[in-house]
C-alpha positions as CSV (number, residue, x, y, z in Angstrom):
1,X,-120.1,159.5,4.9
2,X,-118.5,157.8,7.9
3,X,-115.2,159.1,9.2
4,X,-112.2,157.2,8.0
5,X,-110.3,156.0,11.1
6,X,-107.0,154.3,11.6
7,X,-108.9,151.1,12.4
8,X,-110.4,151.2,8.9
9,X,-106.9,151.8,7.4
10,X,-105.4,148.9,9.3
11,X,-108.2,146.6,8.1
12,X,-107.5,147.8,4.6
13,X,-103.7,147.2,5.0
14,X,-104.3,143.5,5.8
15,X,-105.1,142.9,2.1
16,X,-101.6,144.2,1.2
17,X,-100.1,141.4,3.3
18,X,-102.0,138.9,1.3
19,X,-101.0,140.0,-2.2
20,X,-97.4,140.9,-1.3
21,X,-97.0,137.4,0.1
22,X,-98.1,135.9,-3.2
23,X,-96.0,138.4,-5.2
24,X,-93.0,137.5,-2.9
25,X,-93.4,133.8,-3.6
26,X,-93.1,134.4,-7.4
27,X,-90.4,137.2,-7.3
28,X,-88.2,135.6,-4.7
29,X,-88.5,131.8,-5.3
30,X,-89.7,131.0,-8.9
31,X,-86.4,131.4,-10.6
32,X,-84.6,129.8,-7.6
33,X,-86.7,126.6,-7.6
34,X,-86.8,126.3,-11.4
35,X,-83.2,127.2,-12.3
36,X,-81.1,128.0,-9.2
37,X,-79.3,126.2,-6.5
38,X,-82.6,124.7,-5.2
39,X,-83.9,123.8,-8.7
40,X,-86.3,121.0,-7.6
41,X,-88.4,121.7,-10.7
42,X,-85.4,122.2,-13.0
43,X,-86.0,119.1,-15.2
44,X,-89.6,120.1,-15.8
45,X,-88.9,123.1,-18.1
46,X,-86.4,124.3,-20.6
47,X,-83.5,125.6,-18.5
48,X,-81.0,126.5,-21.2
49,X,-81.2,129.8,-23.1
50,X,-83.6,129.7,-26.0
51,X,-81.6,132.1,-28.1
52,X,-78.6,134.3,-27.4
53,X,-78.8,134.5,-23.6
54,X,-82.6,134.9,-23.3
55,X,-84.1,132.2,-21.1
56,X,-87.6,130.9,-20.9
57,X,-88.4,133.1,-17.9
58,X,-87.0,136.1,-19.7
59,X,-89.2,135.4,-22.7
60,X,-92.4,134.7,-20.6
61,X,-92.0,137.9,-18.6
62,X,-91.3,140.0,-21.7
63,X,-94.5,138.7,-23.4
64,X,-96.3,139.1,-20.1
65,X,-95.7,142.9,-20.0
66,X,-97.2,143.2,-23.5
67,X,-100.2,141.4,-22.0
68,X,-100.2,143.8,-19.0
69,X,-100.1,146.8,-21.3
70,X,-103.6,145.8,-22.4
71,X,-105.1,144.3,-19.2
72,X,-103.9,146.9,-16.7
73,X,-105.8,149.9,-18.2
74,X,-108.8,147.7,-19.0
75,X,-109.2,146.6,-15.4
76,X,-108.6,150.1,-14.1
77,X,-111.1,151.6,-16.5
78,X,-113.6,148.9,-15.6
79,X,-113.1,149.6,-11.9
80,X,-113.3,153.4,-12.3
81,X,-116.5,153.2,-14.4
82,X,-118.2,150.5,-12.2
83,X,-121.4,151.2,-10.2
84,X,-121.7,148.1,-8.1
85,X,-123.7,148.2,-4.9
86,X,-120.6,147.3,-3.0
87,X,-118.5,150.1,-4.5
88,X,-116.1,150.6,-7.3
89,X,-113.2,148.6,-5.8
90,X,-114.2,146.0,-3.1
91,X,-116.3,143.7,-5.5
92,X,-113.3,143.1,-7.7
93,X,-111.1,142.2,-4.7
94,X,-113.7,139.9,-3.2
95,X,-114.2,137.9,-6.4
96,X,-110.5,137.4,-7.4
97,X,-108.8,136.8,-4.0
98,X,-109.1,133.0,-4.0
99,X,-108.4,132.4,-7.7
100,X,-105.3,134.7,-7.3
101,X,-104.0,132.4,-4.5
102,X,-104.8,129.2,-6.4
103,X,-103.0,130.2,-9.5
104,X,-99.9,131.1,-7.4
105,X,-99.8,127.4,-6.3
106,X,-100.5,126.4,-9.9
107,X,-97.3,128.1,-11.2
108,X,-95.3,125.5,-9.2
109,X,-97.8,122.6,-9.4
110,X,-99.2,122.4,-12.9
111,X,-96.0,122.1,-15.0
112,X,-95.6,118.5,-14.1
113,X,-96.2,116.5,-17.3
114,X,-93.7,114.3,-18.9
115,X,-93.1,116.7,-21.7
116,X,-90.8,119.7,-21.3
117,X,-92.5,121.6,-24.1
118,X,-95.9,121.1,-22.6
119,X,-94.6,122.2,-19.2
120,X,-93.1,125.4,-20.8
121,X,-96.5,126.2,-22.3
122,X,-98.3,125.5,-19.0
123,X,-95.9,127.6,-17.1
124,X,-96.5,130.4,-19.6
125,X,-100.2,130.2,-19.2
126,X,-100.2,130.0,-15.4
127,X,-97.8,133.0,-15.1
128,X,-100.1,135.0,-17.5
129,X,-103.1,134.2,-15.3
130,X,-101.0,135.1,-12.2
131,X,-100.3,138.6,-13.5
132,X,-103.9,139.0,-14.7
133,X,-105.4,138.0,-11.3
134,X,-102.8,140.2,-9.6
135,X,-104.0,143.2,-11.7
136,X,-107.7,142.5,-11.0
137,X,-106.9,142.5,-7.2
138,X,-104.2,145.2,-7.0
139,X,-105.5,147.9,-9.3
140,X,-108.8,148.4,-7.4
141,X,-107.0,147.8,-4.1
142,X,-104.4,150.5,-4.8
143,X,-107.1,152.9,-6.0
144,X,-108.5,152.8,-2.5
145,X,-105.2,154.2,-1.2
146,X,-106.2,157.6,-2.7
147,X,-109.8,157.3,-1.8
148,X,-109.4,156.2,1.8
149,X,-106.5,158.7,2.1
150,X,-108.8,161.7,2.0
151,X,-106.3,163.9,3.9
152,X,-102.6,164.2,3.9
153,X,-102.5,162.6,7.3
154,X,-104.6,159.7,6.2
155,X,-102.5,159.3,3.0
156,X,-99.3,159.1,5.0
157,X,-100.9,156.8,7.6
158,X,-102.4,154.4,5.0
159,X,-99.1,154.3,3.1
160,X,-97.3,153.5,6.3
161,X,-99.7,150.7,7.3
162,X,-99.6,149.0,3.9
163,X,-95.8,149.4,3.8
164,X,-95.7,147.4,7.1
165,X,-98.0,144.7,5.8
166,X,-96.1,144.6,2.5
167,X,-92.9,143.9,4.3
168,X,-94.6,141.4,6.5
169,X,-96.0,139.6,3.5
170,X,-92.6,139.6,1.8
171,X,-90.9,138.4,5.0
172,X,-93.3,135.4,5.3
173,X,-92.6,134.6,1.6
174,X,-89.0,134.3,2.5
175,X,-90.0,131.6,5.0
176,X,-90.9,129.3,2.2
177,X,-87.7,127.0,2.3
178,X,-88.0,126.8,6.1
179,X,-91.6,125.7,5.9
180,X,-90.9,123.3,3.0
181,X,-88.1,121.7,5.1
182,X,-90.7,120.4,7.6
183,X,-92.2,118.2,4.9
184,X,-89.2,117.2,2.8
185,X,-88.5,113.9,4.5
186,X,-92.0,112.6,4.1
187,X,-93.0,114.2,0.7
188,X,-89.8,114.7,-1.2
189,X,-88.3,118.1,-2.1
190,X,-90.6,119.1,-4.9
191,X,-93.9,118.2,-3.2
192,X,-92.7,119.7,0.1
193,X,-92.2,123.0,-1.7
194,X,-95.6,122.8,-3.3
195,X,-97.3,122.1,0.0
196,X,-95.5,125.0,1.6
197,X,-96.6,127.3,-1.1
198,X,-100.2,126.0,-0.8
199,X,-100.2,126.8,3.0
200,X,-98.8,130.3,2.4
201,X,-101.3,130.9,-0.4
202,X,-104.2,129.9,1.8
203,X,-103.0,132.5,4.4
204,X,-102.7,135.1,1.7
205,X,-106.2,134.4,0.4
206,X,-107.7,134.9,3.9
207,X,-105.7,138.2,4.3
208,X,-106.9,139.5,0.9
209,X,-110.5,138.8,1.8
210,X,-110.3,140.7,5.1
211,X,-110.9,144.2,3.7
212,X,-113.5,142.8,1.3
213,X,-115.7,141.6,4.1
214,X,-115.0,144.2,6.8
215,X,-115.0,147.5,4.9
216,X,-118.2,148.8,3.4
217,X,-116.8,151.0,0.7
218,X,-120.0,153.1,0.1
219,X,-120.0,154.0,3.9
220,X,-116.7,155.8,3.5
221,X,-116.3,156.9,-0.1
222,X,-118.7,158.9,-2.3
223,X,-117.7,158.2,-5.9
224,X,-119.3,158.6,-9.3
225,X,-118.5,156.2,-12.2
226,X,-116.0,157.7,-14.6
227,X,-117.4,158.1,-18.1
228,X,-114.0,158.3,-19.9
229,X,-113.1,155.0,-21.7
230,X,-110.2,153.0,-20.4
231,X,-107.4,153.9,-22.9
232,X,-108.5,157.5,-23.1
233,X,-108.3,157.6,-19.3
234,X,-104.8,156.1,-19.5
235,X,-103.7,158.7,-22.0
236,X,-105.1,161.4,-19.8
237,X,-103.1,160.0,-16.8
238,X,-99.8,160.1,-18.8
239,X,-100.5,163.6,-20.1
240,X,-100.0,164.6,-16.5
241,X,-96.4,165.8,-16.5
242,X,-95.7,165.1,-12.8
243,X,-97.1,161.6,-13.1
244,X,-94.8,160.8,-16.0
245,X,-91.8,162.0,-14.0
246,X,-92.8,159.8,-11.1
247,X,-93.4,156.7,-13.2
248,X,-90.0,157.0,-14.9
249,X,-88.2,156.7,-11.6
250,X,-90.7,154.1,-10.3
251,X,-90.0,151.6,-13.1
252,X,-86.3,151.9,-12.3
253,X,-87.1,151.4,-8.5
254,X,-89.0,148.2,-9.1
255,X,-86.4,147.0,-11.5
256,X,-83.6,147.4,-9.0
257,X,-85.5,146.1,-6.0
258,X,-86.6,142.9,-7.9
259,X,-83.0,142.3,-8.9
260,X,-82.2,142.4,-5.2
261,X,-85.2,140.2,-4.2
262,X,-84.4,137.6,-6.9
263,X,-80.7,137.7,-6.2
264,X,-80.8,137.6,-2.4
265,X,-81.0,133.8,-2.1
266,X,-78.1,133.5,-4.6
267,X,-76.0,136.2,-2.8
268,X,-76.4,134.1,0.4
269,X,-75.6,130.7,-1.2
270,X,-73.1,131.6,-3.9
271,X,-71.3,134.6,-2.5
272,X,-71.6,134.2,1.3
273,X,-71.6,130.4,1.1
274,X,-74.4,130.1,3.6
275,X,-77.7,128.2,3.5
276,X,-80.7,129.7,1.7
277,X,-82.7,129.2,4.9
278,X,-80.9,132.3,6.2
279,X,-82.9,134.4,3.7
280,X,-85.8,134.6,6.2
281,X,-83.6,135.5,9.1
282,X,-82.0,138.4,7.2
283,X,-85.5,139.5,6.0
284,X,-86.6,139.7,9.6
285,X,-83.6,141.9,10.4
286,X,-84.5,144.2,7.4
287,X,-88.1,144.3,8.6
288,X,-87.2,145.2,12.2
289,X,-84.8,148.0,11.1
290,X,-87.4,149.3,8.7
291,X,-90.2,149.3,11.3
292,X,-88.1,151.2,13.7
293,X,-87.7,153.9,11.1
294,X,-91.4,154.1,10.2
295,X,-92.2,156.8,12.8
296,X,-89.2,158.8,11.6
297,X,-90.4,158.7,8.0
298,X,-94.0,159.4,9.1
299,X,-92.9,162.5,11.0
300,X,-90.4,163.9,8.5
301,X,-92.6,163.6,5.4
302,X,-95.0,166.4,6.3
303,X,-92.1,168.6,7.3
304,X,-89.6,168.0,4.5
305,X,-91.9,166.9,1.8
306,X,-92.0,163.4,0.2
307,X,-89.7,164.2,-2.7
308,X,-86.5,164.9,-0.7
309,X,-86.9,161.8,1.4
310,X,-87.6,159.5,-1.6
311,X,-84.4,160.8,-3.3
312,X,-82.5,159.9,-0.1
313,X,-84.1,156.4,-0.3
314,X,-82.8,155.9,-3.8
315,X,-79.3,156.8,-2.8
316,X,-79.6,154.5,0.3
317,X,-80.7,151.5,-1.9
318,X,-77.7,152.2,-4.2
319,X,-75.4,151.9,-1.2
320,X,-77.0,148.6,-0.2
321,X,-76.7,147.1,-3.7
322,X,-73.1,148.3,-3.9
323,X,-72.3,146.4,-0.7
324,X,-74.1,143.3,-2.1
325,X,-71.8,143.4,-5.1
326,X,-68.7,143.4,-2.9
327,X,-69.8,140.7,-0.4
328,X,-67.6,137.7,0.3
329,X,-67.8,134.5,2.4
330,X,-69.5,135.0,5.8
331,X,-73.0,135.6,6.8
332,X,-72.0,138.9,8.5
333,X,-72.1,140.4,5.0
334,X,-75.8,139.5,5.0
335,X,-76.5,141.2,8.3
336,X,-74.7,144.3,7.1
337,X,-76.9,144.3,3.9
338,X,-80.0,143.7,6.0
339,X,-79.4,146.6,8.4
340,X,-78.6,149.0,5.6
341,X,-81.6,147.9,3.5
342,X,-84.0,148.7,6.3
343,X,-83.5,152.4,5.7
344,X,-84.6,152.6,2.0
345,X,-87.3,150.0,2.7
346,X,-88.9,152.3,5.2
347,X,-88.8,155.3,2.9
348,X,-89.7,153.7,-0.5
349,X,-92.2,151.4,1.1
350,X,-94.3,154.3,2.5
351,X,-94.0,157.4,0.4
352,X,-94.4,156.5,-3.3
353,X,-98.0,155.4,-2.8
354,X,-98.7,158.7,-1.1
355,X,-97.2,160.5,-4.0
356,X,-99.5,158.7,-6.5
357,X,-102.5,159.5,-4.2
358,X,-101.5,163.2,-4.2
359,X,-101.2,163.3,-8.0
360,X,-104.6,161.5,-8.4
361,X,-106.3,164.0,-6.0
362,X,-104.8,167.0,-7.7
363,X,-105.9,165.6,-11.1
364,X,-109.4,165.0,-9.8
365,X,-109.7,168.5,-8.4
366,X,-108.6,169.9,-11.7
367,X,-110.7,167.9,-14.1
368,X,-113.6,166.7,-12.0
369,X,-113.1,162.9,-12.5
370,X,-111.8,160.6,-9.8
371,X,-109.6,158.3,-11.9
372,X,-107.4,157.0,-9.1
373,X,-107.9,153.5,-10.4
374,X,-106.1,154.4,-13.6
375,X,-103.3,156.2,-11.9
376,X,-102.6,153.2,-9.7
377,X,-103.0,150.9,-12.6
378,X,-100.3,152.8,-14.4
379,X,-98.1,152.3,-11.3
380,X,-99.0,148.6,-11.1
381,X,-97.9,148.3,-14.8
382,X,-94.7,150.2,-13.9
383,X,-94.1,147.7,-11.1
384,X,-94.7,144.7,-13.3
385,X,-92.6,146.2,-16.1
386,X,-89.7,146.8,-13.7
387,X,-90.1,143.2,-12.4
388,X,-90.2,141.7,-15.8
389,X,-87.2,143.6,-17.1
390,X,-85.4,142.6,-13.9
391,X,-86.2,138.9,-14.3
392,X,-85.1,139.1,-18.0
393,X,-81.8,140.7,-17.1
394,X,-81.2,138.5,-14.0
395,X,-81.7,135.2,-15.8
396,X,-79.7,136.4,-18.8
397,X,-76.8,137.8,-16.8
398,X,-76.5,134.8,-14.5
399,X,-77.0,132.1,-17.1
400,X,-73.3,131.2,-16.6
401,X,-73.9,130.7,-12.8
402,X,-70.5,132.3,-11.9
403,X,-70.0,134.4,-8.8
404,X,-69.1,137.4,-11.0
405,X,-72.5,137.1,-12.8
406,X,-74.3,137.4,-9.5
407,X,-72.1,140.4,-8.5
408,X,-73.0,142.0,-11.8
409,X,-76.7,141.9,-11.0
410,X,-76.0,143.9,-7.8
411,X,-73.8,146.4,-9.8
412,X,-76.6,146.9,-12.3
413,X,-79.1,147.6,-9.5
414,X,-76.7,150.1,-8.0
415,X,-76.4,152.1,-11.2
416,X,-80.2,152.0,-11.7
417,X,-80.9,153.4,-8.3
418,X,-78.6,156.3,-9.0
419,X,-80.4,157.0,-12.2
420,X,-83.8,156.7,-10.4
421,X,-82.7,159.4,-7.9
422,X,-81.6,161.7,-10.7
423,X,-84.9,161.3,-12.5
424,X,-87.0,162.0,-9.4
425,X,-85.3,165.4,-9.0
426,X,-87.5,166.4,-11.9
427,X,-90.7,165.7,-10.0
428,X,-92.4,169.0,-8.9
429,X,-94.1,168.2,-5.5
430,X,-94.8,171.9,-4.8
431,X,-97.1,172.2,-7.8
432,X,-99.1,169.2,-6.8
433,X,-99.6,170.4,-3.2
434,X,-100.6,173.9,-4.4
435,X,-103.3,172.4,-6.6
436,X,-104.7,170.6,-3.5
437,X,-104.4,173.6,-1.2
438,X,-105.9,175.9,-3.8
439,X,-109.0,173.7,-4.0
440,X,-109.8,174.4,-0.4
441,X,-107.7,171.9,1.6
442,X,-106.2,173.3,4.8
443,X,-102.8,174.8,4.6
444,X,-101.6,172.2,7.0
445,X,-102.2,169.6,4.3
446,X,-99.1,170.8,2.5
447,X,-95.6,169.9,3.6
448,X,-94.1,172.6,5.9
449,X,-91.3,173.2,3.4
450,X,-93.7,174.2,0.6
451,X,-94.3,177.9,0.5
452,X,-96.8,180.0,-1.5
453,X,-93.9,181.3,-3.5
454,X,-92.7,177.8,-4.4
455,X,-96.1,176.7,-5.5
456,X,-97.1,179.5,-7.7
457,X,-97.4,178.7,-11.4
458,X,-98.2,175.0,-10.7
459,X,-97.9,172.8,-13.7
460,X,-98.9,169.4,-12.3
461,X,-101.8,168.9,-14.6
462,X,-100.0,170.3,-17.7
463,X,-101.3,168.5,-20.7
464,X,-98.3,169.0,-22.9
465,X,-96.6,165.8,-23.9
């Protein structure tokens, strides 16, 4: 096997830029352009609540998570059990990158018939395909985090690199209205938005194909196809006590962050009374602050352990959302939120992926099956579940369109982050690291703060429900 270098990890991280750009387009702008201040497609679909306060988007995303509950483990099981010449992961990424980009454009382009009901159905289908294609790319991609992160150092490094490209992709997604503005005069608002999305999707497709063509998976990873069937493998993953504890807090994390991402444009326009074009500028500020903190997180994680720093990240995000709930007129509120948000973005952008990689390795060392695809599929499902619940709550809470309704979304996010921090206190990092160390990894692989006494009696692979 060839040595896994930082160059390889950076090439791998480029793929994250691509899929986070596509995800950012949907999570940050779909609700805005269909129902918000910039609703250029508002007349195409059913905008009013369908029943009680449940909107079309809320219903679609709820049904979509039931769909994901089946497709996520199936794709993960297929990837874990595959024996393609190109590896267990790369072939999936290579095949789906372009369709994934195309369907992202389709979410905004295809619901354009003269019938609102037909457009509702088309939007439902395109979003289902978007989440399916996202699963087909992201589940194998995320599994490579554990497999390319063959040491603690490489796990932290690859998590750092993909966090950088994730934020970069999300930042470029926030550039959408600025890019669309270049074409509005000649094409009209709706077509300008569609063209801007098509340009960003093309960039994303190229980025997603970079690791597919420049990393030869079999040169770096020796893997045997997993024989356990998909749903049996999923149940095995959730029988891991430490993984369950991680997932509980992770769902809450994605729920809260998606509320913030979806609400940011509204906070700027409705609460700060500024232009939505400032969204990109504030995202740049968040990104710069976050990048400045990357070396700090990278250095502290091996010394203090990932758990303590992640808990700090939850509390920091809670503070950011609390400030967002209190903001008033003036863009300086946006700059304050952007600077504060850079702290948890650095922490929670890097370390959770490394935690899943740790759990997957400890599980493989215990049971002899490398099922990293299934562990990361479960995390992908947690991400999409959190995002779906967030969209359901956001569209339901803000259906009145009042300033208070938007403040309420930030208050909900604040409470959820506090709950997430409390739940993550239950995660036993020491037991995971002891399993890895006991299998022959160097002592330096464990965080400095983890002693033999702390790691005795490890229970990370406890099978009890």
